[in-house]
C-alpha positions, 0 to 999 in steps of 0.5 A, a space after each residue: 500500499 502506497 500512502 500519500 498525504 497532502 497537508 494544508 500549505 505544506 505541499 505533499 510528501 510524495 507524488 502520484 503520477 498519471 499516464 499519457 497525455 491525459 489532462 483533467 480530473 484525476 479523482 472526484 470523491 463524494 464523501 470523505 472516506 469513500 472509494 473511487 474505484 476508477 479515476 475520473 477520466 480513466 487516468 492510470 498510475 505511472 508506468 511502473 505501476 500500471 494498475 487502476 487505483 483507489 482514492 479517498 479524499 477526506 475533503 469532499 468533492 475535491 477535484 484533483 487536476 494534473 498538468 499532464 503526465 507528471 507527478 504531484 510535486 513535493 512543493 507548490 501543490 497548494 497555494 496559500 489561501 487554498 486551505 484545502 485541508 487534509 487530502 489523503 490518497 492510497 493506492 493498492 496494487 493487485 500484485 503479490 508483492 508491493 514495491 515502494 516507488 520514488 517520484 520525482 516532482 514534475 509539472 505543478 498540479 492545481 486543485 480546481 475544487 474550490 479556491 479557499 475552502 478550508 476547515 475552520 476548526 480542523 487540525 491538519 493532523 492525523 487521520 482517525 477512524 471513520 469520517 471524522 478529522 481531528 480539530 484543534 479543539 479535540 472534537 471532530 469536524 464531519 464531512 460535508 454531506 454529514 454536516 449539510 444532512 444535519 444542519 440543513 433540517 435543523 435550520 428548516 425546523 427552527 424557522 418553521 418553529 419561529 413562524 408558528 410560534 409568532 402565529 401562536 402569540 398573535 392569534 393568527 390563523 391557523 392558531 386563532 381567529 386573526 386573519 393572515 390574509 393581508 392585502 393581496 394575499 387575500 384578494 388575489 393569491 388565495 383565490 388563485 390557489 382555490 382555482 388551482 384546486 378546482 383545476 387539479 380536481 376537475 372542477 374548474 370551468 377551464 384548465 391551465 391554459 384558460 380561465 372561463 370563470 374570471 373576467 368573462 374568460 381570460 388566459 390563465 397560464 400567465 397567472 399560474 406562472 406568476 403566482 402558482 409556478 412553484 412545484 410546492 403549489 401543487 400540494 394544495 390539491 392534498 388539502 380539502 377545498 374548505 381548508 384552502 387557507 391552511 394549505 396556503 399557510 402550510 406552503 408558505 411555512 415550507 418555503 420559509 424552511 426550505 430557504 433556510 435549509 438551502 442556505 445551510 447547505 450552501 454555507 457548508 458547501 462554500 466552506 467547511 465549518 461547524 454545522 451548528 452555525 450553518 443551521 443558525 445562520 440558515 434559520 436567520 436567513 429563513 426568517 430574515 426581515 424581507 421573508 416575514 415583512 414582505 414575502 410571508 403575504 406574497 408567497 410566490 416571492 418566497 420562491 426567490 428566497 429559496 432561489 438565492 442560496 441555490 443559485 449560489 450553489 450553482 456557482 459552486 458547481 460551476 467552480 467545480 465543474 460538477 452537476 451540469 445538468 442539475 444546474 440547468 435544472 435548478 435554474 429552470 425550476 426557479 424561473 418557472 416558479 417566480 421569474 420576478 424574484 429569480 431575475 434578482 437572484 440571478 443577478 445576485 448569483 452572478 455577483 456571488 460567482 465573481 466574488 468567489 472567483 476573485 478570492 480563488 487562486 485560479 488563473 485568469 483563463 480558468 476564471 473565464 471558463 467558470 464564467 462561461 460555464 455558469 452563463 451556459 447553465 443560466 441560459 439553458 435553465 432560462 430557456 428551459 423555463 420558457 414554456 411558462 416564462 414566454 406566455 408570462 412575458 407576453 401576457 405582461 406585455 399586454 396587461 394593463 399598465 400601472 403608473 411607474 413608481 418614483 424611487 426615493 432613497 430613505 435617509 441613512 438612519 432609516 435604512 440601516 435601522 432595518 438591520 436591527 431587530 423589532 424594526 418595521 417599515 411596512 414596504 417603505 424601507 428595505 427589510 434587512 433584518 437577519 438577526 443580531 447573531 448573523 449581523 454580528 458575525 458578519 461584522 467580525 469578518 473584517 477583524 478575523 485574522 484567520 481569514 485571508 486579507 483578499 477574502 475580507 476585502 472582496 466580500 466586504 467591498 461586494 456587500 457595500 456595493 450591493 447595498 449602495 445599489 439599493 440607494 441609487 435610482 438606476 441600479 434600484 431600477 436594474 434590480 426590478 427589471 427596469 420597472 420601478 414598482 408601486 408599494 414596496 420598493 425594495 423587493 430585492 432586500 432578500 439579496 442583501 440579507 443572504 450576502 450578510 449571512 454569507 459574511 457571517 459564515 466566512 468569519 466563522 468557517 475559517 476559525 471561530 472569531 476570537 475576543 478581538 474580532 468579536 470586539 470589532 464586530 460588536 463595535 460596528 453593530 454599535 455604530 449601526 445602532 447609533 446611526 439609526 437612532 431616531 429612526 421612525 421604524 424602530 419600535 420600543 424595545 429595538 435597541 434594548 433587545 439588540 444589546 441583550 442579544 449582542 452581549 449574550 452572543 459575544 459571551 457565548 462565542 467567547 466561551 466556546 473560544 476559550 474552552 476550545 483552547 483550554 487543555 483541560 476543557 477542550 474535550 468537554 462537550 457540555 460547555 460548548 453545548 450550552 453556549 450553543 444552546 444559548 445562541 440558539 435561544 437568542 436566535 429563536 427569541 429574537 426572531 419570533 419577537 421580531 415576527 410578531 412585531 412585524 405582523 402587528 405593525 403590518 396590520 395597522 396599515 395593511 388590514 386583513 382582506 379576507 376572513 379565513 374560510 368558514 361555513 358561509 363560504 362553503 354555503 355560497 360555493 354550493 349555492 353557486 354551483 346549484 344555480 349554475 348551468 354553464 355554458 348555457 349561461 353565466 352565474 355571477 357571484 359578484 365581487 362582494 368578498 374579494 375581486 376574485 370571487 369567480 375563482 374563490 367561490 365559483 360561477 363566471 363573472 367580470 371579477 378578476 384581480 391580477 397584475 396580468 389583467 389584459 389592457 384590452 379587457 380593462 378598456 372594454 369593460 370600462 367602456 361599458 360602465 364597469 368599475 375598477 380598483 388597483 390601477 385598472 388591474 382589479 375588475 368590479 362587478 356591474 349589476 346592469 341588465 343590458 350588460 347581463 344580456 351582452 355577456 349572457 349572465 342569467 343568474 346573479 348571487 346577492 349577499 345581504 348578510 344572510 344565506 346567498 340570494 339569487 336573481 335570474 333573467 332571461 339572456 341570450 346564449 353565449 354565442 349570438 348571430 348578428 347580420 353585420 358588425 356596426 361601429 362600437 365607438 361611442 360617446 358614452 357608456 350607454 351608447 356603448 352598451 347599445 351598440 354591443 347589444 345591437 339595439 338601442 335600449 337607452 335614452 340618454 337625456 340632457 341635463 343641468 346641474 344645481 349646486 346645493 347650499 354648502 357647496 358639498 353636493 350637486 343635483 342633476 335634473 333632466 327628462 326621461 321616459 316615465 317608467 324607465 330605469 335610471 342609471 348614472 355614470 360618474 367614473 372619476 367622482 368620489 362620493 355618494 348619489 341617490 335619486 331625489 327623495 330616496 333616503 338611501 345613498 349609494 357609494 361610488 367605487 372610486 376612492 383614491 386617485 379617480 381615474 388612475 388607481 380607481 374608477 366608479 362603475 354605473 350605478 342604478 337609482 330607481 325608476 323614472 316617475 310619471 312626470 318624466 322628471 329625473 332628479 339625481 343628487 351627488 354628495 362629493 367626499 373628500 378633496 377629490 375631483 368634483 367635475 361632472 361630465 356635461 352630457 352622457 352621465 344619465 341614462 334611462 333604460 327602456 326595459 321592454 326594448 331590452 326584452 325584445 332585443 334579447 328575444 331576437 338574439 335568442 331566436 337567432 343565436 346558438 342552439 347549443 354551446 359546449 365549452 372545454 377547458 380552452 375551447 368553445 364550440 356553438 351550433 348555429 341555426 341552419 343557414 346562419 349568415 353574418 357573424 357569430 359573436 362570442 360573449 368572450 374577450 377577444 384576446 391574443 391567442 384565440 383562433 376560430 373556424 367555421 364548419 370544416 374551414 381552416 382556423 383564423 384569428 377572429 374579428 374584434 367587435 367592441 372587445 368580443 370575439 366575432 367570427 365571419 360566417 361567410 355565405 352560410 354556417 351552422 357551427 363555429 369552433 374556437 380555441 385558446 393557445 396562450 401566446 408564446 407557448 409554442 416558441 417557449 416549447 421549442 426553446 425548451 426542447 433545444 435547451 434540453 437537447 443542448 444540455 443533454 448533449 453536453 453532459 453525454 459529450 463529457 461523459 463519453 470523452 471521460 470514458 474515452 480518456 
C-alpha cells in the first residue's frame, strides 16, 4: 500500500503520476472516506505501476487536476489561501508483492475544486477512524454531506417553529381567529390557489391554459406562472377545498423552511465549518426581515428566497465543474416558480460567482471558463423555463399598465435601522434584518485574522456595493427589471440578507472569531445602532433587545473560544453545547419577537382583506354550483368578498384581480361602465341588465348578510348571430352598451346641474320616459349618489386617485316617475375631483325594448354551446349568415373556424370575439393557445437537447480518455 498525504500549505510528502497525455480530473470523491474505484477521466498510474487505483479524499468533492503526465510535486501543490485541508490517497496494487516507488516532482498540479475551501476548526493532523478529522479543539469536524444533512433540517425546523410561534402569540390563523390574509394574499393569491385546487380536481371551468370563470374568460397560464409556478403549489390539491387557507399557510412555512435549509447547505458547500453555525445562519436567513415583512403575505416571492442560496450553489458547481444538468434544472425550476424574484437571484448569483472567483487562486483563463460554464447553465435553465416564462412575458406585455413608481432613497438612519431587531417599515424601507447573531458575525469578518486579507476585502466591498445599489435610482431600477414598482420598492432586499449571512459564515468557517474580532464586530453593530437612533422604524424595545442579544452572543462565542483552547476543557462537550444552546435561544426568541412586531405593525397599515374560509363561504360555493348551468349561461358571484370571487367561490363573472389583467379587457369593460380598483387590474362587478344580456349572465348572487340570494334573467346564449358589425365607438357608456347589444335600449337625456347650499353636493336634473330605469355614470367622482327623495345613498367605487387608482362603475338609482322628471343628487366626499361630465352621465333604460332585443338574439343565436378547458363550440341555426359574436373577450391567442374551414384569428367587435360566417355556416369552433407557448416549447426542447448533449459528450470524453 502506497500512501500519499497532502497537508494544508505544506505541499505533499510524495507524488502520484498519471500516464499519457491525460489532462483533467484525476479523482472526484463524493464523501470523506469513500472509495473511487476508477479515476475520473480514466487516468492510470505511473508506468511502473500500471494498475487502476482507489482514492479516498477527506475533503469532500475536491477535484484533483494534473498538468499532464507528471507527478504531484513535493512543493507548491497547494497555494496559500487554498486551505484545502487534509487530503489523503492510497493506492493498492493487485500484485503479490508491493514495491516502494520514488517519484520526482514534475509539472505543478492544481486543485480546481474550490479556492479557499478550508476547515475552520480542523487540525491538520492524523487521520482517525471513521469520517472524522480531529480538530484543534479536540472535537471532530465531519464531512460535508453529514454536516449538511444535519444542518439543513435543523435550520428548517427552527424557521418553522419561529413562524408558528409568532402565529400562536398573535393569534393568527391557523392558531387563532385573526386572519393572515393581508392585502393581496386574501384578494389575489388565495383565490388563485383555490382555482388551482379546482383545476387539479377537475371542478374548474377551464384548465391551465384558460380561465372561463374570471373576467368573462381570460388566459390562465400567465397567472399560473406568476403566482402558482412553484412545484410546492401543487400541494394545495392534498387539502380539502374548505381548508384552502391552511394549505397556503403550510406552503408558506415549507418555503421559509426550504430557504433556510438551502442556505445551510450552501454555507457548508462553500466552506467547511461548524454545522451548528450553519444551521443558525440558515435559520436567520429563513426568517429574515424580508421573508416576514414582504414574503409572508406574497408567497410566490418566497421562491426567490429559496432560489438565492441555490443559485449560489450553482455558482459553486460551476467552480467545481460538477452537476451541470442539475444546475440547468435548478435554474429552470426557479425561473418557472417566480421569474420576478428569480431574476433578482440570478443577478445576485452572478455577483456571488465574481466574488468567489476573485478570492480563488485560479488563473484568469480558468476564471473565464468558470464564468462561461455558469452563464451556459443559466441560459439553458432560463430557456428550459420558456414554456411558462414566454407566456408570462407576453401576458405582461399586454397587461393593464400601472403608473411607474418614483424611487426616493431613505435617510441612512432609516435604511440602516432595518438591520436591527423589532424594526418595521411596511414596504417603505428595505427589510434587511437577519438577526443580531448573523449581523454580529458578519461584522467580525474584517477583524478575523484567520480569514485571508483578499477574502475580507472582496466580500466586504461586494456587500457594500450591493448596499449602495439599493440607494441609487438606476441600479434600484435594474434590480426590478427596470420597472420601478408601486408599493414596496425594496423587493430585492433578500439579496442583501443572503450576502450578510454569507459574510457571517466566512468569518466563522475559517476559525471561530476570537475576542478581538468579536469586539470589533460588536463595535460595528454599535455604530449601526447609533446611526439608526431616532429612526421612526424602530419600535420601543429594538435597541434594548439588540444590546441583550449582542452581549449574550459575544459571551457565548467567547466561552466556546476559551473552552476550545483550554487543555483541561477542550475535550468537554457540555460547555460548548451550553453556549450553542444559548446562541440558538437568542436567535429563536429574537426572530420570533421580531416576527410578532412585524405582523402587528403591518396590520395597522395593511388590514386583512379576507377572513379564513368558514361555513358561510362553503354555503356560497354550494349555492353557486346549484344555480349555475355553464355554458348555457353565466352565474355571476359578484365581487363582494374579493375581486376574485369567481375563482374563490365559483361561477363566471367579470371579477378578476391580476397583475396580468389584459389592457384590452380593462378598456372594454370600462367603456361599458364597469368600475375597477388597483390601477385597473382589479375588475368590479356591474349589476346592469343590458350588460347581463351582452355577456349572457342568467343568474346573479347577492350577499345581504344572510344566506346567498339569486336573481335570474332571461338572456341570449353565449354565442349570438349578427347580420353585420357596426361601429362600437361611442360617446358614453350607454351608447356603447346599445351598440354591443345591437339595439338601442337607452335614452340619454340632457341635464343641468344645480349646486346645493354648502357646496358639498350637486343635483342633476333631466327628462326621461316615464317608467324607465335610471342609471348614473360618474367614473371619476368620489362620493355618494341617490335619486332625489330616496333616503338611501349609494357609494361610488372611486376612492383614491380617480381614473388612475380607482374608477367608479355605473350605478342604478330607481324608476323615472310619471312626470318624466329625473333628479339625481351627488354628494362629494374628501378633496377629490368634483367635475361632472356635461352630457352622457345619465341613461334611462327601456326594459320593454331590452326584452325584445334579448328575444331576437335568442331566436337567431346558437342552439347549443359547448365549452372545453380552453375551447368553445356552438351549433348555429341552419343557414346562419353574418357574424357569430362570442360573449368572450377577444384576446391574443384565439383562433376560430366555421364548419370544416381552417382556423383563423377572429375579428374584434367592441372587445368581443366575432367570427365571420361567410355565405352560410351552422357551427363555429374556437380554441385558445397562450401566446408564446409554442415558441417556449421549442426553446425548451432545444435547451434540453443541448444540456443532455453536453453532458453525454463530457461523459463519452471521460470514458475515451
